[in-house]
C-alpha positions as CSV (number, residue, x, y, z in Angstrom):
1,X,-1.7,-30.8,59.3
2,X,-3.1,-28.8,62.3
3,X,-3.1,-25.0,62.4
4,X,-0.5,-25.0,65.2
5,X,1.9,-26.9,62.9
6,X,1.3,-24.3,60.1
7,X,2.2,-21.5,62.3
8,X,5.3,-23.1,63.5
9,X,6.6,-23.9,60.2
10,X,6.0,-20.3,58.6
11,X,9.1,-18.6,60.3
12,X,11.2,-21.3,58.9
13,X,9.9,-21.1,55.5
14,X,10.4,-17.3,55.4
15,X,14.0,-17.8,56.6
16,X,14.6,-20.2,53.8
17,X,13.3,-17.9,51.2
18,X,15.4,-15.0,52.4
19,X,18.6,-17.2,52.5
20,X,18.0,-18.3,49.0
21,X,17.7,-14.8,47.7
22,X,20.7,-13.8,49.7
23,X,22.9,-16.7,48.2
24,X,21.6,-16.3,44.5
25,X,24.4,-15.5,42.1
26,X,22.2,-13.1,40.1
27,X,19.6,-10.7,41.5
28,X,16.3,-10.9,39.9
29,X,14.8,-7.6,40.7
30,X,12.0,-6.5,38.4
31,X,12.7,-5.0,35.8
32,X,16.3,-6.4,35.9
33,X,19.4,-4.2,36.0
34,X,21.9,-7.2,36.2
35,X,23.9,-5.2,39.0
36,X,27.0,-7.3,39.7
37,X,26.2,-9.8,37.3
38,X,29.0,-11.4,35.2
39,X,29.2,-10.6,31.5
40,X,29.5,-13.0,28.6
41,X,33.0,-14.3,28.4
42,X,32.8,-14.0,24.5
43,X,31.4,-11.2,22.5
44,X,30.1,-9.4,25.6
45,X,28.8,-6.4,23.6
46,X,25.3,-6.2,21.8
47,X,24.5,-3.9,19.2
48,X,20.7,-3.1,19.2
49,X,18.4,-1.0,17.2
50,X,15.8,0.4,19.8
51,X,12.0,0.9,18.9
52,X,12.4,4.7,18.8
53,X,11.5,6.1,15.4
54,X,12.9,9.7,16.3
55,X,15.4,10.6,13.3
56,X,18.1,12.0,15.8
57,X,18.2,8.5,17.4
58,X,18.5,6.5,14.0
59,X,21.6,4.5,15.0
60,X,22.7,1.4,16.8
61,X,23.3,1.5,20.6
62,X,25.7,-0.8,22.4
63,X,24.6,-2.8,25.6
64,X,26.5,-5.3,27.8
65,X,25.4,-8.9,27.5
66,X,24.9,-10.6,31.2
67,X,26.2,-14.0,31.2
68,X,22.9,-15.6,31.8
69,X,21.5,-14.2,28.6
70,X,24.6,-15.3,26.6
71,X,22.9,-18.2,24.9
72,X,19.6,-16.4,24.1
73,X,21.1,-13.1,23.0
74,X,21.7,-14.0,19.4
75,X,21.6,-11.7,16.4
76,X,18.1,-11.2,15.2
77,X,16.1,-11.7,18.4
78,X,13.8,-9.4,20.2
79,X,15.2,-7.6,23.3
80,X,14.2,-5.4,26.0
81,X,16.6,-2.6,26.9
82,X,16.7,0.3,29.3
83,X,17.0,3.6,27.3
84,X,17.5,7.2,28.4
85,X,19.7,6.8,31.4
86,X,22.1,9.7,32.0
87,X,25.8,9.4,32.2
88,X,25.6,10.3,36.0
89,X,23.6,7.1,36.5
90,X,26.4,4.8,36.8
91,X,26.9,2.2,39.5
92,X,29.8,-0.2,39.8
93,X,30.8,0.8,36.3
94,X,27.4,-0.1,34.9
95,X,25.0,2.3,33.5
96,X,21.5,2.1,35.2
97,X,18.1,3.6,35.1
98,X,16.0,4.8,32.1
99,X,12.8,3.4,30.5
100,X,12.3,-0.1,29.2
101,X,11.7,-0.4,25.5
102,X,11.7,-3.1,22.9
103,X,14.5,-3.4,20.3
104,X,16.4,-5.9,18.1
105,X,19.6,-7.3,18.6
106,X,21.6,-7.1,15.4
107,X,25.1,-8.0,16.2
108,X,27.4,-9.3,19.0
109,X,30.8,-7.7,19.2
110,X,33.9,-8.1,21.3
111,X,34.3,-4.4,22.1
112,X,32.2,-1.2,21.8
113,X,32.8,2.0,19.9
114,X,31.4,3.9,22.9
115,X,34.0,4.7,25.6
116,X,31.8,5.1,28.5
117,X,29.9,2.6,30.8
118,X,27.3,0.4,29.1
119,X,23.8,-0.6,30.3
120,X,23.0,-4.2,30.4
121,X,20.4,-5.9,28.2
122,X,17.3,-6.1,30.5
123,X,16.0,-9.2,28.8
124,X,15.6,-11.5,25.7
125,X,11.9,-11.5,24.8
126,X,12.1,-14.5,22.7
127,X,15.0,-16.7,21.4
128,X,13.3,-16.9,18.0
129,X,15.5,-14.9,15.4
130,X,13.2,-12.7,13.4
131,X,15.4,-10.0,11.9
132,X,18.0,-11.4,9.4
133,X,21.0,-9.5,7.8
134,X,19.2,-9.3,4.5
135,X,16.1,-7.9,6.2
136,X,18.1,-5.4,8.1
137,X,19.9,-4.2,5.0
138,X,16.7,-3.8,3.1
139,X,15.2,-1.9,6.0
140,X,18.2,0.4,6.0
141,X,17.9,1.1,2.3
142,X,14.2,1.9,2.4
143,X,14.7,4.2,5.5
144,X,17.5,6.1,3.6
145,X,15.4,6.3,0.5
146,X,12.4,7.8,2.2
147,X,14.2,10.1,4.7
148,X,13.0,7.9,7.6
149,X,14.3,6.0,10.5
150,X,15.3,2.3,10.7
151,X,13.1,1.8,13.6
152,X,10.0,2.9,11.8
153,X,10.8,0.6,8.8
154,X,11.3,-2.2,11.2
155,X,7.9,-1.7,12.7
156,X,6.5,-2.3,9.1
157,X,8.9,-5.1,8.4
158,X,8.4,-7.5,11.5
159,X,5.0,-8.3,12.6
160,X,4.0,-8.3,16.3
161,X,5.1,-11.3,18.3
162,X,2.5,-14.1,19.2
163,X,4.1,-16.5,21.9
164,X,1.6,-19.3,21.0
165,X,2.5,-19.1,17.2
166,X,6.4,-19.1,18.2
167,X,5.8,-22.2,20.4
168,X,4.3,-24.2,17.4
169,X,6.7,-26.0,14.9
170,X,6.6,-24.9,11.4
171,X,6.0,-27.9,8.9
172,X,8.9,-29.5,7.1
173,X,9.8,-27.8,3.7
174,X,8.7,-29.6,0.7
175,X,11.1,-30.4,-2.2
176,X,11.0,-28.1,-5.2
177,X,8.3,-28.7,-7.7
178,X,8.8,-29.5,-11.3
179,X,8.7,-26.7,-13.9
180,X,5.2,-25.8,-14.9
181,X,3.4,-25.9,-18.3
182,X,3.3,-22.4,-19.8
183,X,-0.5,-22.3,-20.0
184,X,-1.8,-18.9,-20.9
185,X,1.6,-17.3,-21.0
186,X,1.9,-18.5,-24.7
187,X,-0.4,-15.6,-25.5
188,X,2.5,-13.2,-24.9
189,X,5.4,-12.8,-27.2
190,X,8.1,-13.5,-24.6
191,X,5.9,-15.3,-22.2
192,X,7.5,-18.7,-22.4
193,X,10.9,-17.5,-22.6
194,X,10.2,-15.5,-19.3
195,X,9.1,-18.8,-17.5
196,X,12.0,-20.7,-19.0
197,X,14.5,-18.2,-17.6
198,X,13.0,-18.4,-14.2
199,X,13.1,-22.2,-14.2
200,X,16.8,-22.2,-15.1
201,X,17.7,-20.0,-12.3
202,X,17.8,-16.5,-14.3
203,X,16.9,-13.2,-13.0
204,X,14.8,-11.5,-15.8
205,X,13.2,-8.1,-15.0
206,X,9.9,-7.4,-17.0
207,X,6.9,-5.0,-17.0
208,X,4.0,-7.0,-17.9
209,X,0.9,-5.7,-19.6
210,X,-1.5,-8.4,-18.9
211,X,-4.4,-9.2,-21.3
212,X,-8.0,-8.7,-20.0
213,X,-9.6,-11.7,-18.5
214,X,-9.4,-14.0,-15.6
215,X,-6.2,-15.6,-16.5
216,X,-3.7,-13.0,-14.7
217,X,-3.7,-14.9,-11.1
218,X,-3.0,-18.3,-12.9
219,X,-0.2,-16.6,-14.9
220,X,1.3,-15.2,-11.7
221,X,1.2,-18.6,-10.1
222,X,3.1,-20.2,-13.0
223,X,5.8,-17.8,-12.7
224,X,6.0,-18.6,-9.0
225,X,6.2,-22.3,-9.8
226,X,8.8,-21.8,-12.5
227,X,10.9,-20.0,-9.6
228,X,10.5,-22.7,-7.1
229,X,11.3,-25.4,-9.6
230,X,14.9,-23.6,-9.7
231,X,15.2,-24.0,-5.9
232,X,14.6,-20.4,-5.0
233,X,11.8,-18.6,-3.3
234,X,9.2,-16.2,-4.8
235,X,7.1,-13.2,-3.2
236,X,3.9,-11.6,-4.7
237,X,2.4,-8.4,-3.5
238,X,-1.1,-7.5,-4.5
239,X,-3.3,-4.5,-3.5
240,X,-6.0,-6.0,-1.4
241,X,-7.4,-9.1,0.0
242,X,-9.6,-10.0,-2.9
243,X,-6.8,-10.0,-5.3
244,X,-4.7,-12.2,-2.8
245,X,-7.4,-14.7,-2.6
246,X,-7.4,-15.1,-6.2
247,X,-3.6,-15.6,-6.4
248,X,-3.8,-17.9,-3.2
249,X,-6.2,-20.2,-5.1
250,X,-4.3,-20.2,-8.2
251,X,-1.1,-21.1,-6.3
252,X,-3.0,-23.9,-4.6
253,X,-4.1,-25.3,-8.0
254,X,-0.6,-25.0,-9.5
255,X,1.6,-25.9,-6.5
256,X,-0.6,-27.9,-4.4
257,X,-0.9,-27.5,-0.5
258,X,1.8,-26.5,1.7
259,X,4.1,-24.7,-0.6
260,X,3.1,-21.1,-0.1
261,X,1.9,-18.8,2.5
262,X,-0.9,-16.1,2.5
263,X,0.0,-13.0,4.3
264,X,-3.0,-10.7,4.7
265,X,-4.7,-8.7,7.7
266,X,-7.9,-10.9,7.3
267,X,-5.9,-13.8,8.8
268,X,-5.8,-12.4,12.2
269,X,-2.5,-11.6,14.1
270,X,-1.6,-15.0,15.4
271,X,-2.4,-17.0,12.3
272,X,-0.5,-14.4,10.3
273,X,2.4,-14.4,12.4
274,X,2.6,-18.2,12.2
275,X,2.7,-18.0,8.3
276,X,5.3,-15.3,8.5
277,X,7.5,-17.5,10.9
278,X,7.0,-20.5,8.5
279,X,8.6,-18.2,5.8
280,X,11.3,-17.0,8.2
281,X,12.2,-20.5,9.1
282,X,12.4,-21.9,5.5
283,X,9.5,-24.0,5.7
284,X,7.7,-22.3,3.0
285,X,9.3,-20.7,0.0
286,X,6.5,-18.8,-1.7
287,X,4.4,-15.8,-0.3
288,X,1.5,-14.0,-1.7
289,X,0.1,-10.9,0.5
290,X,-0.8,-7.3,0.5
291,X,1.5,-4.3,1.3
292,X,3.1,-5.4,4.3
293,X,4.4,-8.6,2.7
294,X,6.7,-6.6,0.7
295,X,9.1,-7.2,3.5
296,X,8.5,-11.1,4.0
297,X,11.8,-12.8,4.8
298,X,11.7,-15.3,1.8
299,X,14.9,-17.5,1.8
300,X,17.0,-17.5,-1.4
301,X,14.6,-14.9,-3.1
302,X,14.5,-15.6,-6.8
303,X,11.4,-13.6,-7.9
304,X,9.5,-10.6,-6.7
305,X,6.1,-9.8,-8.3
306,X,3.8,-6.8,-7.8
307,X,0.4,-6.6,-9.4
308,X,-1.4,-3.3,-10.3
309,X,1.4,-1.0,-8.8
310,X,-0.9,2.0,-9.6
311,X,-3.4,1.1,-6.8
312,X,-3.2,3.5,-4.0
313,X,-3.2,0.5,-1.4
314,X,0.4,-0.1,-2.4
315,X,1.3,3.2,-0.7
316,X,2.1,2.7,3.0
317,X,0.4,5.4,5.2
318,X,2.7,5.0,8.2
319,X,6.2,6.6,8.4
320,X,8.3,6.7,6.2
321,X,5.4,5.8,3.8
322,X,7.2,3.7,1.3
323,X,5.6,2.2,-1.8
324,X,5.6,-1.3,-2.3
325,X,6.9,-1.0,-6.0
326,X,10.0,0.7,-4.9
327,X,10.7,-1.6,-2.0
328,X,10.5,-4.5,-4.3
329,X,12.8,-2.9,-6.8
330,X,15.3,-2.4,-4.0
331,X,14.9,-6.0,-3.1
332,X,15.3,-7.2,-6.8
333,X,18.8,-5.0,-6.6
334,X,19.9,-6.3,-3.4
335,X,19.1,-9.9,-3.8
336,X,19.9,-9.9,-7.6
337,X,16.6,-11.6,-8.2
338,X,13.9,-11.7,-11.0
339,X,11.4,-8.8,-11.0
340,X,7.9,-8.8,-12.5
341,X,5.5,-5.7,-12.4
342,X,2.0,-6.5,-13.9
343,X,-1.2,-5.1,-14.4
344,X,-3.9,-4.6,-17.2
345,X,-3.0,-1.0,-17.1
346,X,0.4,0.6,-17.1
347,X,1.7,3.3,-14.9
348,X,4.1,6.0,-15.8
349,X,6.7,4.4,-13.4
350,X,6.4,1.2,-15.2
351,X,6.9,2.9,-18.5
352,X,10.1,4.5,-17.2
353,X,11.6,1.2,-16.0
354,X,11.2,0.0,-19.6
355,X,12.4,3.3,-21.1
356,X,15.5,3.3,-18.8
357,X,16.3,-0.3,-19.9
358,X,16.1,-1.5,-16.3
359,X,13.2,-3.9,-17.4
360,X,12.0,-5.5,-20.7
361,X,8.4,-5.1,-21.9
362,X,6.3,-8.3,-21.7
363,X,3.2,-7.7,-23.9
364,X,0.9,-9.6,-26.3
365,X,0.4,-9.0,-29.9
366,X,-2.4,-6.9,-31.2
367,X,-4.3,-9.8,-32.5
368,X,-4.2,-11.2,-28.9
369,X,-5.5,-7.9,-27.6
370,X,-8.3,-7.7,-30.0
371,X,-9.4,-11.2,-29.2
372,X,-9.4,-10.7,-25.3
373,X,-10.6,-7.1,-25.1
374,X,-14.3,-5.9,-25.3
375,X,-15.7,-3.5,-27.6
376,X,-15.4,0.0,-26.3
377,X,-18.1,2.7,-27.3
378,X,-18.1,6.4,-26.1
379,X,-20.6,8.9,-25.5
380,X,-19.4,12.5,-25.4
381,X,-20.9,15.8,-24.6
382,X,-22.1,16.4,-28.4
383,X,-23.9,12.9,-28.1
384,X,-25.4,13.9,-24.8
385,X,-26.8,17.0,-26.0
386,X,-28.6,15.4,-29.1
387,X,-29.8,12.5,-27.0
388,X,-33.3,12.9,-25.8
389,X,-32.9,10.0,-23.2
390,X,-29.9,11.6,-21.7
391,X,-31.7,14.9,-21.3
392,X,-34.7,13.2,-19.6
393,X,-32.7,10.7,-17.5
394,X,-29.1,9.9,-16.6
395,X,-28.1,7.3,-19.0
396,X,-27.8,8.1,-22.8
397,X,-29.6,5.8,-25.3
398,X,-26.5,3.9,-26.2
399,X,-26.1,2.9,-22.5
400,X,-29.8,1.8,-22.2
401,X,-29.3,-0.4,-25.3
402,X,-26.1,-1.9,-24.0
403,X,-27.7,-2.8,-20.7
404,X,-30.8,-4.4,-22.5
405,X,-28.7,-6.3,-24.8
406,X,-26.3,-7.4,-22.0
407,X,-28.9,-8.5,-19.7
408,X,-30.0,-11.2,-22.3
409,X,-27.0,-13.1,-21.6
410,X,-25.5,-12.3,-18.3
411,X,-24.8,-9.5,-15.7
412,X,-24.1,-6.0,-16.4
413,X,-21.5,-4.0,-14.5
414,X,-22.3,-0.1,-13.9
415,X,-19.1,1.8,-12.4
416,X,-20.1,5.0,-10.7
417,X,-17.2,7.3,-9.5
418,X,-18.9,8.4,-6.1
419,X,-20.3,6.7,-3.1
420,X,-23.8,7.2,-1.7
421,X,-26.0,10.1,-2.6
422,X,-23.9,12.7,-4.2
423,X,-23.8,16.2,-2.7
424,X,-22.9,18.3,-5.7
425,X,-25.9,19.5,-7.6
426,X,-26.2,21.4,-10.8
427,X,-29.1,23.1,-12.8
428,X,-31.0,20.6,-14.8
429,X,-31.4,22.8,-17.8
430,X,-28.0,24.4,-18.3
431,X,-25.8,22.3,-15.9
432,X,-24.2,25.3,-14.0
433,X,-23.1,24.1,-10.7
434,X,-25.5,25.0,-7.7
435,X,-23.6,27.5,-5.5
436,X,-24.7,29.1,-2.3
437,X,-25.8,32.7,-2.6
438,X,-24.0,33.6,0.9
439,X,-20.6,32.0,0.5
440,X,-20.5,30.4,-3.0
441,X,-20.3,26.9,-1.5
442,X,-21.5,23.9,-3.2
443,X,-25.0,23.0,-2.7
444,X,-26.0,19.5,-1.5
445,X,-28.9,17.4,-0.5
446,X,-27.7,14.5,1.4
447,X,-29.8,11.4,1.5
448,X,-32.4,13.4,-0.5
449,X,-33.0,15.8,2.4
450,X,-33.4,19.6,2.2
451,X,-31.2,21.5,0.0
452,X,-28.3,23.2,2.0
453,X,-24.9,24.6,1.5
454,X,-21.9,22.4,2.2
455,X,-19.6,25.0,3.5
456,X,-21.8,27.1,5.6
457,X,-24.8,25.0,6.2
458,X,-27.6,27.5,5.4
459,X,-30.5,26.1,3.7
460,X,-31.9,27.2,0.4
461,X,-35.6,26.3,-0.1
462,X,-36.0,28.9,-3.0
463,X,-32.9,28.2,-4.9
464,X,-32.9,29.1,-8.5
465,X,-30.0,29.0,-11.2
466,X,-28.2,32.2,-11.5
467,X,-27.6,31.5,-15.2
468,X,-31.0,30.6,-16.5
469,X,-33.3,31.1,-13.8
470,X,-34.4,27.4,-13.5
471,X,-35.2,26.0,-10.2
472,X,-34.9,22.2,-10.9
473,X,-31.7,20.5,-10.0
474,X,-30.0,17.3,-10.9
475,X,-27.1,15.5,-9.6
476,X,-23.8,16.1,-11.5
477,X,-22.4,12.9,-10.2
478,X,-24.9,10.2,-8.8
479,X,-23.5,7.7,-6.4
480,X,-23.7,4.0,-6.4
481,X,-27.0,3.7,-4.2
482,X,-28.8,6.3,-6.1
483,X,-27.8,4.8,-9.5
484,X,-28.9,1.4,-8.3
485,X,-32.4,2.9,-7.3
486,X,-32.8,4.6,-10.8
487,X,-31.7,1.3,-12.6
488,X,-34.0,-0.8,-10.3
489,X,-37.0,1.3,-11.3
490,X,-36.0,1.1,-15.1
491,X,-35.6,-2.7,-15.0
492,X,-37.9,-3.9,-12.2
493,X,-37.6,-7.6,-13.2
494,X,-33.9,-7.7,-12.8
495,X,-31.9,-7.9,-9.6
496,X,-29.7,-5.0,-8.7
497,X,-26.7,-5.4,-6.4
498,X,-24.3,-2.7,-5.2
499,X,-20.7,-3.1,-4.2
500,X,-18.8,-0.3,-2.5
501,X,-17.2,1.0,0.5
502,X,-19.7,-0.4,3.2
503,X,-20.0,-3.8,1.6
504,X,-17.7,-5.0,-1.3
505,X,-18.7,-8.2,-3.2
506,X,-16.0,-10.7,-4.1
507,X,-18.0,-12.3,-7.0
508,X,-21.5,-12.4,-8.4
509,X,-23.0,-15.4,-10.4
510,X,-23.2,-15.5,-14.1
511,X,-27.0,-14.8,-14.2
512,X,-28.5,-11.7,-15.7
513,X,-28.3,-8.8,-12.9
514,X,-27.3,-5.2,-12.6
515,X,-24.0,-4.7,-10.5
516,X,-23.6,-1.1,-9.5
517,X,-20.0,-0.6,-7.9
518,X,-17.5,2.1,-7.3
519,X,-14.1,2.0,-8.8
520,X,-11.9,-0.6,-7.3
521,X,-14.8,-2.7,-5.6
522,X,-16.1,-4.4,-8.9
523,X,-16.8,-8.2,-8.1
524,X,-15.7,-10.8,-10.5
525,X,-18.7,-12.4,-12.6
526,X,-18.6,-16.0,-13.3
527,X,-18.0,-16.2,-17.0
528,X,-17.4,-12.4,-17.2
529,X,-19.8,-9.6,-17.6
530,X,-22.0,-9.2,-20.8
531,X,-21.4,-5.5,-20.8
532,X,-20.3,-2.5,-18.7
533,X,-21.2,1.2,-18.3
534,X,-18.5,3.6,-17.1
535,X,-20.3,6.5,-16.0
536,X,-19.5,10.2,-15.4
537,X,-16.0,9.9,-16.9
538,X,-15.4,13.5,-16.7
539,X,-15.5,13.4,-13.0
540,X,-12.3,11.0,-12.9
541,X,-10.6,13.0,-15.6
542,X,-11.5,16.4,-13.9
543,X,-9.7,15.7,-10.7
544,X,-6.9,18.3,-9.9
545,X,-4.2,16.0,-9.9
546,X,-1.1,15.1,-12.0
547,X,-2.3,11.5,-12.3
548,X,-5.9,12.1,-13.0
549,X,-5.8,10.8,-16.7
550,X,-3.6,7.8,-15.7
551,X,-6.0,7.0,-12.7
552,X,-9.0,7.2,-14.8
553,X,-7.7,5.0,-17.4
554,X,-6.5,2.4,-15.0
555,X,-9.9,2.4,-13.2
556,X,-11.7,2.0,-16.6
557,X,-9.4,-0.9,-17.8
558,X,-9.7,-2.6,-14.5
559,X,-13.5,-2.7,-14.9
560,X,-13.5,-3.5,-18.6
561,X,-11.1,-6.3,-18.1
562,X,-14.0,-8.1,-16.3
563,X,-16.2,-8.0,-19.2
564,X,-16.1,-10.8,-22.1
565,X,-14.2,-10.3,-25.0
566,X,-15.5,-8.8,-28.1
567,X,-15.8,-12.3,-30.0
568,X,-18.3,-13.2,-27.1
569,X,-20.2,-10.0,-27.5
570,X,-18.7,-8.1,-24.5
571,X,-19.4,-4.3,-24.8
572,X,-18.3,-1.3,-22.6
573,X,-19.8,2.2,-22.9
574,X,-17.8,5.0,-21.4
575,X,-19.5,8.3,-20.7
576,X,-16.7,10.6,-21.6
577,X,-15.5,13.0,-24.3
578,X,-13.8,10.7,-27.0
579,X,-11.2,12.9,-28.1
580,X,-9.4,12.9,-24.8
581,X,-6.2,10.9,-24.6
582,X,-7.2,8.4,-21.8
583,X,-10.4,7.7,-23.6
584,X,-8.6,7.1,-26.9
585,X,-6.1,4.8,-25.1
586,X,-9.3,2.8,-23.7
587,X,-10.8,2.6,-27.1
588,X,-7.6,1.3,-28.7
589,X,-6.7,-0.7,-25.4
590,X,-3.4,0.8,-25.4
591,X,-2.3,1.6,-21.9
592,X,1.4,1.3,-22.5
593,X,1.2,3.9,-25.3
594,X,-0.7,6.3,-23.0
595,X,2.1,5.8,-20.2
596,X,4.7,6.4,-22.7
597,X,3.2,9.6,-24.0
598,X,2.7,10.8,-20.4
599,X,6.3,9.9,-19.5
600,X,7.5,12.1,-22.3
601,X,5.5,15.1,-21.5
602,X,6.6,14.7,-17.8
603,X,10.2,14.4,-18.8
604,X,9.7,17.8,-20.7
605,X,8.1,19.5,-18.0
606,X,10.4,18.1,-15.1
607,X,7.6,16.4,-13.4
608,X,7.9,12.8,-11.3
609,X,8.8,10.2,-11.9
610,X,11.5,11.8,-14.2
611,X,12.3,14.0,-11.3
612,X,12.4,13.3,-7.7
613,X,10.2,15.1,-5.5
614,X,9.4,15.6,-1.7
615,X,6.6,17.3,0.0
616,X,7.2,19.3,3.3
617,X,4.1,20.3,5.2
618,X,3.3,22.0,8.5
619,X,2.3,25.4,10.0
620,X,3.6,28.2,7.7
621,X,6.3,29.5,9.9
622,X,7.6,26.1,10.6
623,X,7.8,25.1,6.7
624,X,9.6,28.3,5.9
625,X,12.2,27.9,8.7
626,X,12.7,24.1,7.9
627,X,13.5,24.9,4.2
628,X,15.8,27.7,5.0
629,X,17.8,25.6,7.5
630,X,17.9,22.6,5.2
631,X,21.1,22.0,3.2
632,X,19.2,21.2,0.1
633,X,21.1,19.9,-3.2
634,X,22.2,22.7,-5.5
635,X,19.9,21.8,-8.1
636,X,16.9,21.7,-5.8
637,X,13.8,23.7,-6.8
638,X,11.3,24.9,-4.2
639,X,7.6,25.0,-5.5
640,X,5.4,27.0,-3.0
641,X,4.5,26.9,-0.2
642,X,0.8,26.9,-0.6
643,X,-2.0,26.4,2.0
644,X,-3.6,23.1,2.2
645,X,-7.3,22.6,2.8
646,X,-8.4,22.9,6.3
647,X,-9.8,19.7,7.6
648,X,-13.2,20.1,9.4
649,X,-13.5,18.6,13.0
650,X,-15.1,15.3,12.8
651,X,-14.8,15.2,9.0
652,X,-12.9,12.5,6.9
653,X,-9.2,12.5,7.0
654,X,-6.6,11.1,4.6
655,X,-3.0,10.3,5.5
656,X,-1.0,13.4,5.6
657,X,-3.8,15.7,6.3
658,X,-3.2,18.5,8.8
659,X,-4.7,18.4,12.3
660,X,-8.4,19.5,12.2
661,X,-9.0,23.1,12.2
662,X,-5.3,24.0,11.7
663,X,-3.9,25.9,8.7
664,X,-0.9,24.3,7.2
665,X,1.1,25.1,4.2
666,X,2.9,22.4,1.8
667,X,6.0,23.1,-0.3
668,X,7.3,20.7,-2.9
669,X,11.0,20.4,-3.4
670,X,12.2,19.1,-6.7
671,X,15.5,17.7,-8.0
672,X,16.9,16.3,-11.2
673,X,17.5,12.7,-11.7
674,X,20.4,11.4,-9.8
675,X,19.8,13.8,-6.8
676,X,17.2,12.1,-5.0
677,X,19.3,10.3,-2.5
678,X,21.1,13.6,-1.7
679,X,17.7,15.2,-1.3
680,X,16.5,12.5,1.0
681,X,19.6,12.7,3.1
682,X,19.2,16.6,3.4
683,X,15.7,16.6,4.5
684,X,16.5,13.6,6.9
685,X,19.4,15.4,8.6
686,X,17.5,18.7,8.7
687,X,14.5,17.1,10.6
688,X,16.8,15.0,12.9
689,X,18.7,18.4,13.7
690,X,15.4,20.1,14.4
691,X,14.1,17.4,16.6
692,X,17.4,17.3,18.6
693,X,17.1,21.0,19.3
694,X,13.7,20.5,20.8
695,X,11.5,20.3,17.8
696,X,9.3,23.3,17.6
697,X,6.2,23.1,15.5
698,X,5.7,19.8,13.6
699,X,7.0,19.5,9.9
700,X,6.0,16.4,7.9
701,X,8.2,15.1,5.0
702,X,7.1,12.7,2.3
703,X,9.4,11.6,-0.3
704,X,7.7,10.9,-3.8
705,X,4.3,11.7,-2.7
706,X,1.6,9.9,-4.8
707,X,-0.7,12.8,-4.8
708,X,0.8,16.2,-5.6
709,X,-2.1,18.0,-7.1
């Protein structure tokens, strides 16, 4: 075609485009306002939860459904709506303007409770329904329990969309498997009965104190298989990706391929969303995953399982900061399904579930415990004082002996409470903590550099102990890397491996080796460890926290559970005062008894979990004003406020810490059992009213904080 013909055709083509736009029934201006568009003939009102986490906006909003979106705008789909338009922005009876935001369509209605003009749905993002009524009800219950907003919970419950994953069909569901063999569940007094109840469609609730050893993942898989055999679904929540991989492998062995989904962050957004969709569509009936999987939309849910509920990873750092254990308890109640809380240790919350009668204890007899648990030996302060090896080096003679004997038959685990080169130092002679002469701050020598103060930064080349005059220092707690170096020099022919924050090992071979690890990063050894050393126990027990003893015992038992049983020569040496309650519980291998005694003491003192508690933090004036304005329950008791530690700019921060450099206060509000819902409602209402008035200085609320000091 010549250039002259192209020029002559151009005006004609433009005229055709203009005529097409002019005669179109529905204008397609971007972003859409649907001005003049006809509404859906049936159920023309869409009830939407918008993606705005502000508490004063924690409600449903009604929108008009254009006729063109009638088929796609179904309950559960993602939508785009205009939000924030004022009442004056009305044209032809339709509200216009505002900012485009995301939301979920939860209901179609014939009429609206709002008497004014409605804005129209801007668009349906995808026709895939991702929010069902069961999931919506659970999210609402979680938001109310934790004084949060529904939108914030839905951000945790529904993963981000992947168009490519939605475009691929999910596999066809497989028929239910047959009931599994009980396997190692026969070691527990009610283990076989528990599996039988699941296979018959029952809903037993149990707190399971698992025996040490490698069988817990297989036991979870068999409980899931028994639930699937009844035609129902199952959900398993574990603290980290390593535990998820173990349960994933066990489910593959017991169920075969294609019957379960793995939901962890390691899979990547697209693959994880594809797995989530397979669960939502009913193609897969069993799920194992980390914290976010607690909201997985399993159809016909028959069993929820949480493993190691004392692990801090189960506590969500994002608002409203729910705990996976409490969410699964809510699911068990809403769906009337079975519940299994398992772990080698036992939390006080788990003991309370049994004490209240809500769940039954699922334990093994003492003979089975003695057969599976390693031999526990202790080294206290008196032993260290009399031990020449302990005075000259870090490890007592008993520890050296356990290492030498263990290395003859397999790897030896060494648990160290701190990472890296420890900054806190003490006098080598009298163990008085080394303090700065200017500000009394702790002295440190990071990476074996020059001695300096950890608070003011001043150097101290001529430091000497104020108690005995010695100028020799030793680390009070030596980190994993330093310990690995010391052991490497002591056992030059033995390989030394470390597992910690920077590099966590999943497993190690069963050959002789020294494995130095921080708590929670212990790798699994093929055939189990021959021995284990639990160093600096006083450091874990001495933390200024209500849960210090419980957490120390949990960390010790988790590590000791990786050691061979006493019949196979497995030995654990713990460096801690043997008269302390957590140490005695470890020696007797009685975490349940320890949790029961802790629960009784907390009940007497009114501490959680017997009482319900909330933490209110913010600038001092803001906290004081918020508590004064909040309509707290009549039995509420306010503890504090007290100042929080100031976070240094550039320093490490934990969830809930104040902004760097700012001085914040924290107050604890405590109520008696039965008033927890009233406390959460009062705090939520007070914060919503504060935000509606313009806010002022920020105030943070956390219901049932895991760390209260």
